[in-house]
C-alpha positions in Angstrom: 0.0 0.0 0.0 1.3 3.4 -1.0 2.6 5.6 1.9 3.0 9.3 2.3 6.8 8.9 1.6 5.9 7.8 -1.9 4.4 11.2 -2.7 7.9 12.9 -2.5 8.7 16.4 -1.3 5.5 17.9 0.1 6.7 21.5 0.7 4.3 23.9 -0.9 2.1 21.1 -2.2 -1.7 21.2 -1.6 -2.5 17.9 0.0 -6.2 16.8 0.2 -6.7 14.6 3.2 -9.8 12.4 3.8 -10.2 12.2 7.6 -13.0 10.7 9.7 -14.4 13.4 11.9 -17.9 11.8 12.3 -17.9 12.6 16.1 -20.8 12.6 18.5 -22.4 16.0 19.2 -24.6 17.4 21.9 -25.8 20.5 20.2 -22.6 22.1 18.9 -20.5 20.4 21.6 -18.3 17.4 20.7 -18.8 14.7 23.4 -16.0 12.4 22.2 -13.1 13.8 20.1 -11.3 10.4 19.8 -11.5 10.4 16.0 -10.1 13.9 15.7 -7.2 13.0 17.9 -6.6 9.9 15.9 -6.1 12.0 12.8 -3.4 14.3 14.3 -0.3 12.2 13.5 -1.0 12.4 9.8 -2.0 16.0 9.8 1.0 17.0 11.9 3.4 15.1 9.6 2.0 16.9 6.6 2.2 20.3 8.3 5.8 19.7 9.5 6.8 18.9 5.9 5.4 22.3 4.7 2.3 21.0 3.0 -0.8 23.1 2.5 -3.4 20.8 4.1 -7.0 20.6 2.9 -9.1 18.3 4.9 -12.4 16.8 3.9 -14.7 14.8 6.2 -18.4 14.0 6.9 -20.6 14.4 10.0 -23.9 12.6 10.5 -26.3 11.7 7.7 -27.4 14.9 5.9 -28.4 12.8 2.9 -27.0 15.1 0.2 -28.6 18.3 1.7 -27.0 21.3 3.4 -28.1 21.0 7.0 -26.6 23.5 9.5 -26.8 21.0 12.4 -24.3 18.8 10.5 -21.8 21.6 9.8 -18.2 20.8 10.6 -17.8 24.1 12.4 -17.4 22.4 15.9 -14.8 20.1 14.4 -12.8 23.0 12.9 -12.8 24.7 16.3 -11.6 21.5 18.2 -9.0 20.6 15.5 -7.6 24.1 15.8 -7.2 23.6 19.6 -5.5 20.3 19.1 -3.0 21.5 16.5 -2.6 24.8 18.3 -3.2 26.8 15.1 -6.2 28.3 13.4 -8.2 26.0 11.1 -10.1 27.7 8.4 -13.5 26.3 7.5 -14.8 26.7 3.9 -18.4 27.6 3.5 -18.8 24.9 0.9 -17.0 21.8 -0.5 -16.0 22.6 -4.1 -17.7 26.0 -4.5 -16.3 29.6 -4.5 -15.4 29.6 -0.8 -13.4 26.3 -1.1 -11.6 27.5 -4.2 -10.7 30.8 -2.8 -9.5 29.5 0.6 -7.5 26.7 -1.0 -5.8 29.1 -3.4 -4.8 31.4 -0.5 -3.6 28.7 1.8 0.0 29.1 3.0 2.6 26.4 3.6 1.8 24.7 7.0 -1.8 25.8 7.2 -5.0 23.8 7.4 -8.3 24.3 5.6 -11.3 22.2 6.4 -13.9 21.8 3.7 -17.6 21.7 4.7 -19.3 18.3 5.2 -18.7 16.3 2.0 -22.1 14.6 2.5 -23.8 17.9 1.9 -23.2 17.0 -1.8 -25.4 14.1 -3.0 -22.7 13.0 -5.4 -20.5 11.9 -2.5 -22.6 8.8 -1.8 -24.1 8.4 -5.3 -24.4 4.9 -6.8 -23.8 6.5 -10.2 -20.1 6.2 -11.1 -20.3 9.2 -13.4 -21.8 11.5 -10.7 -19.1 10.5 -8.3 -16.4 11.0 -10.9 -17.7 14.5 -11.6 -17.5 15.4 -7.9 -14.0 13.8 -7.7 -12.8 16.0 -10.6 -14.0 19.1 -8.7 -12.2 18.1 -5.6 -9.0 17.3 -7.5 -8.9 20.8 -8.8 -8.3 22.0 -5.2 -5.1 20.0 -4.6 -2.0 18.3 -6.0 -2.0 15.1 -3.9 -4.4 12.9 -1.9 -3.9 11.2 1.4 -6.6 8.7 2.6 -6.7 8.7 6.4 -10.4 8.1 7.3 -10.3 4.5 8.3 -14.0 4.6 9.4 -15.0 5.1 5.7 -12.6 2.9 3.7 -15.3 0.3 3.3 -17.4 2.8 1.4 -17.1 3.2 -2.4 -17.6 7.0 -2.1 -16.1 10.0 -3.9 -13.9 11.3 -1.1 -12.7 7.8 -0.4 -12.5 5.9 -3.7 -12.9 8.1 -6.8 -10.6 10.9 -5.7 -7.7 8.4 -5.2 -7.9 7.8 -9.0 -7.7 11.5 -9.8 -4.6 12.5 -7.8 -1.3 10.8 -6.8 -2.5 9.1 -3.7 -1.3 7.4 -0.5 -2.5 6.0 2.8 -2.2 8.1 5.9 -0.6 7.0 9.2 -3.9 6.1 10.8 -5.0 3.9 7.9 -1.6 2.1 7.9 -1.8 1.5 11.6 -5.3 0.2 11.4 -4.5 -2.2 8.6 -1.4 -3.5 10.3 -3.0 -4.0 13.7 -6.2 -5.6 12.4 -4.1 -7.9 10.1 -1.9 -8.9 13.0 -5.1 -9.9 14.9 -6.6 -11.9 12.1 -4.1 -13.1 9.4 -1.3 -14.7 11.5 -2.2 -14.3 15.2 -0.1 -15.5 18.0 -2.0 -18.3 19.7 -4.1 -18.9 21.6 -6.3 -16.5 19.7 -9.5 -15.4 21.3 -12.3 -13.4 19.6 -14.8 -11.6 21.8 -18.1 -10.7 20.1 -21.0 -8.7 21.5 -23.5 -6.1 20.4 -27.2 -6.5 19.9 -27.6 -8.6 16.8 -26.1 -11.8 15.4 -27.2 -10.7 12.0 -24.6 -7.8 12.2 -21.8 -10.3 12.8 -22.7 -13.2 10.5 -19.7 -12.7 8.2 -17.3 -12.1 11.1 -18.4 -15.3 12.9 -18.2 -17.4 9.7 -14.7 -16.1 8.9 -13.2 -16.3 12.4 -14.5 -19.7 13.3 -11.9 -20.9 10.8 -9.1 -18.9 12.6 -9.9 -18.5 16.3 -9.1 -20.9 19.2 -11.8 -19.3 21.4 -15.0 -17.5 20.5 -16.6 -15.6 23.4 -20.2 -14.4 22.8 -21.9 -11.7 24.8 -24.3 -8.8 24.4 -27.8 -9.2 22.9 -26.6 -11.7 20.3 -25.8 -14.2 23.1 -29.5 -14.9 23.6 -30.0 -16.2 20.0 -27.1 -18.6 20.8 -28.7 -19.6 24.1 -32.1 -20.1 22.4 -30.4 -22.2 19.7 -29.2 -24.5 22.5 -32.8 -25.0 23.6 -32.8 -22.5 26.5 -35.6 -20.0 27.2 -34.6 -16.3 27.0 -37.7 -14.5 28.3 -38.1 -11.0 26.8 -34.4 -10.8 25.8 -33.4 -9.7 22.3 -33.8 -12.7 20.0 -33.4 -13.1 16.2 -35.7 -16.1 15.5 -34.7 -16.0 11.8 -31.0 -16.6 12.7 -31.6 -19.7 14.9 -30.7 -22.2 12.2 -27.6 -20.3 11.2 -26.5 -20.1 14.8 -27.1 -23.8 15.3 -24.8 -24.3 12.3 -22.1 -22.2 14.0 -22.3 -24.1 17.2 -21.9 -27.4 15.3 -19.0 -26.0 13.3 -17.2 -24.8 16.4 -17.4 -28.4 17.8 -16.1 -29.8 14.6 -13.2 -27.4 14.4 -12.4 -27.7 18.1 -13.1 -24.0 18.7 -13.9 -23.2 22.4 -17.3 -21.5 22.0 -18.0 -19.7 25.3 -21.5 -18.5 26.1 -22.8 -16.8 29.3 -23.5 -19.1 32.3 -25.4 -16.4 34.1 -27.1 -13.2 33.1 -28.1 -9.8 34.6 -31.8 -9.4 33.8 -34.4 -6.7 34.3 -38.2 -6.3 33.6 -37.6 -3.5 31.1 -34.9 -1.8 29.1 -34.3 1.3 31.3 -31.4 2.9 33.2 -33.2 2.6 36.5 -34.6 -0.9 35.9 -34.0 -3.3 38.9 -31.2 -5.8 38.0 -31.3 -9.4 39.1 -28.7 -12.1 38.4 -30.0 -15.5 37.2 -28.5 -18.6 35.7 -28.5 -18.6 31.9 -30.9 -21.5 31.9 -33.3 -19.9 34.3 -34.2 -16.5 32.6 -37.8 -15.7 33.7 -40.4 -15.2 31.0 -41.1 -11.6 32.1 -37.4 -10.5 32.2 -34.9 -9.5 29.6 -31.1 -10.1 29.7 -29.1 -6.8 29.6 -25.6 -8.0 30.6 -23.6 -11.1 31.2 -23.5 -12.1 34.9 -20.6 -12.2 37.4 -19.8 -15.9 36.9 -19.7 -15.3 33.1 -17.5 -12.3 33.7 -15.0 -14.4 35.7 -15.1 -17.1 33.0 -14.5 -14.6 30.1 -11.7 -12.9 32.0 -10.0 -16.3 32.6 -10.2 -17.1 28.8 -8.9 -13.7 27.8 -6.0 -14.1 30.3 -5.0 -17.4 28.6 -4.9 -15.8 25.1 -1.9 -14.3 23.3 -4.1 -12.4 20.8 -7.5 -11.0 21.4 -9.9 -9.2 19.0 -12.9 -7.6 20.7 -15.9 -6.2 18.8 -19.2 -5.3 20.6 -20.1 -4.7 24.2 -21.2 -7.5 26.6 -24.3 -5.6 27.8 -26.0 -2.2 27.9 -22.8 -0.4 29.1 -24.4 3.0 29.0 -26.5 2.0 32.0 -24.2 1.6 35.1 -26.2 -1.4 36.4 -25.6 -3.3 33.2 -22.0 -2.3 32.4 -20.2 -5.0 34.5 -19.6 -7.4 31.6 -18.2 -4.8 29.2 -16.1 -3.4 32.0 -14.7 -6.9 32.9 -13.7 -7.6 29.3 -12.1 -4.2 28.8 -10.3 -4.6 32.1 -9.0 -8.0 31.1 -7.6 -6.6 27.9 -6.2 -3.5 29.5 -4.4 -5.4 32.2 -3.4 -8.4 30.2 -0.3 -9.1 28.1 -2.1 -10.2 24.9 -1.9 -8.3 21.7 -5.4 -6.6 21.9 -7.5 -5.0 19.2 -10.7 -3.2 20.1 -12.8 -3.1 17.0 -14.2 0.4 16.9 -17.8 1.6 17.3 -19.5 0.8 20.6 -16.4 -1.1 21.9 -14.2 1.9 21.5 -16.9 4.2 23.0 -17.2 1.8 26.0 -13.5 2.0 26.7 -13.7 5.8 26.9 -17.0 6.0 28.7 -15.8 3.5 31.4 -12.6 5.5 31.8 -9.9 3.1 30.7 -6.5 4.3 29.7 -6.5 3.9 25.9 -2.7 3.4 25.8 -3.1 0.1 27.7 -4.7 -1.5 24.7 -2.5 -2.5 21.7 -4.9 -0.9 19.2 -8.4 0.8 19.4 -9.9 1.0 15.9 -11.6 4.2 14.8 -13.8 2.3 12.4 -16.7 0.1 13.5 -18.0 -1.0 10.1 -14.6 -1.0 8.4 -13.0 -3.1 11.1 -15.9 -5.5 11.0 -15.5 -6.0 7.3 -11.8 -6.6 7.7 -12.6 -9.2 10.4 -14.9 -10.7 7.8 -12.0 -11.0 5.4 -13.6 -8.6 2.8 -11.7 -6.4 0.4 -12.3 -2.7 1.2 -12.7 -0.4 -1.8 -10.8 2.5 0.0 -7.9 0.2 0.7 -7.8 -1.6 -2.6 -7.5 1.7 -4.5 -4.3 2.6 -2.6 -2.5 -0.6 -3.4 0.1 -0.8 -6.2 
């Protein structure tokens, strides 16, 4: 994969960078700036080498319309604080404001274009529409650096088409993501444990199918665990259940046996009568879930079991929380898994999305994990073994 070094001398060059600044907002206040901080090494490298840096990113789902609530203004403000220099924000993406600001940019300065998804061509399925938009973006710059790992699984203008219009390379974040996730999937040091959670089995079908061929241990938690428990003939009360996936899950259970994969399911569960922050939690055995209760976390015995399995592993990939970690009463399972990874010696990869959010919300030191991915969907597709368009286009 082409790196920034392959682009040659950057001094005075206008470098267009695709970053992932899709951060959570409360009004105009950023509640988690993790993705902005993750972009800093690449941006700082370009600035240090005297490049004129033009950054493009998206925020939310404006669906091709200009919506003020999805403006990148809060991002420009926070990015400026982090790089300790003013960050200019264009009023548009490829219009008069963007052209004028890009033309007046000095060496070592940053310009942020407005939300690329304000333009419907960014996400268009029509190749010609995306190519037209890419040509307009290419007029603003000399070179392109792809550093938004959270979007490399998308065949979109600012990720895929632009890389064919300008000399292009991967940024430091994308390189680190690919190297870390590959280390956790292609040739892992064994024993290799995969911890999967989240609400739905259907979201992780490809991951389970791929990793059953590679993992030594597969630990299942979160809402998806109840479809596994039901597939084993257990009653799950009002817990989240995907009836249409029961046959598929039975097949996974059988395949795990055949391959000698240690498939670990909860032995106890924290249940409540309703999905609510102040719901009364009760711990029950996994085979004794009352009909009027729903499982919202793995129980204390399960936590001990999962922690012991993780402690025995040399490589661990974790994707998806063990319970409703946003509610303190049901955060124990996720906290136990995060703690085991944080304190353990294994090479640990946290697969973005809710797992990364949980690490921050539960106040873990991010540096104690080998790698925390910035891309939920992208990291999932890599774990599935898929080819990502935004990566493939950067390969020689």
